[in-house]
N, C-alpha and C positions, 0 to 999 in steps of 0.2 A: 075667389080666384081659381081658375081651372088649372089642373095639373099641366095640361097642354100649354096653356098660356105662360106658366112659369118656366117650363122647359124651353119653349121657343124664345122667350125673352133672354134666358141665360145663353142659349146658343148664339143668338144675334149679338149679344154683348161680347162674348168671347171672340166672335168672328171680326168685330169692328174695333175692338180695343187696341190692337197694334197700329191702327190707322189714326188714332187720336180723335176722340169725340169732341167736337166743338159745341154742338147743340142738338136737340132732338125735339120733335113735336109729332102730332098725329092729325089726320083728317079722318073722314068717315071710313075710308078703306085702306089707309096707308100709314105706316110708321115712317117718318122722314128723319133721317139722321145726316147732319152735316159733319164731315170729317176733315181732318188736316191733310191726309194723304190717301187718296182713293186707290193708288197702285198697291196698297198693302192689304186689300180685301179681295176675296173671291166671290163675286156677285152670284155666279152660278151655284156655288155651294149654299149660299144663303137662300136662294130660290127653292132649294130642296128641303128646307127645314119644315117641321110639322106645322100645318096651318097656313103656310106661306104659298100664295098663288103664283107670285112672280117677284123678282127683285131687279132693279135697274138703277143706274145713275142718271139723273136728269135734273136740270135746274140747280146744279151744285148741291144736290142731296142724294143720298142713297135712299131710294124709295122701296120699302118692303110692302108689297101688296098683299092684303089679307081680306077675309070677309069682315063685314061690319061688326059682328059680335067679337070676333077673334082679335081685332086690332085694339079694342078697348081693354081686353084682358092683358094682351101682350104689352101695350103701352104702360099700363098701371104697374106691371111687374118690372119692366125695363126702367121705369122712373125710380123704383126702389133700389135697383142694382146700380144704375149709373148716377143717381143722385142729381 
């Protein structure tokens, strides 16, 4: 696990925790997080985290866009944190 992956996962977790995490998954370039209340997150702040290319809410998910290798590292660490 890369240090950047650990740091980014922790930052994302802290940013979305107040919104209530329903579920999360990943695809080849995105960490997808379903939340209870999207009004409680700052998407632009998440977009500025290390390794994050963009962040947006679409299809009832927060989609955190990253590079292929980065998303695997971040998802693995996020899974440990969010359980």
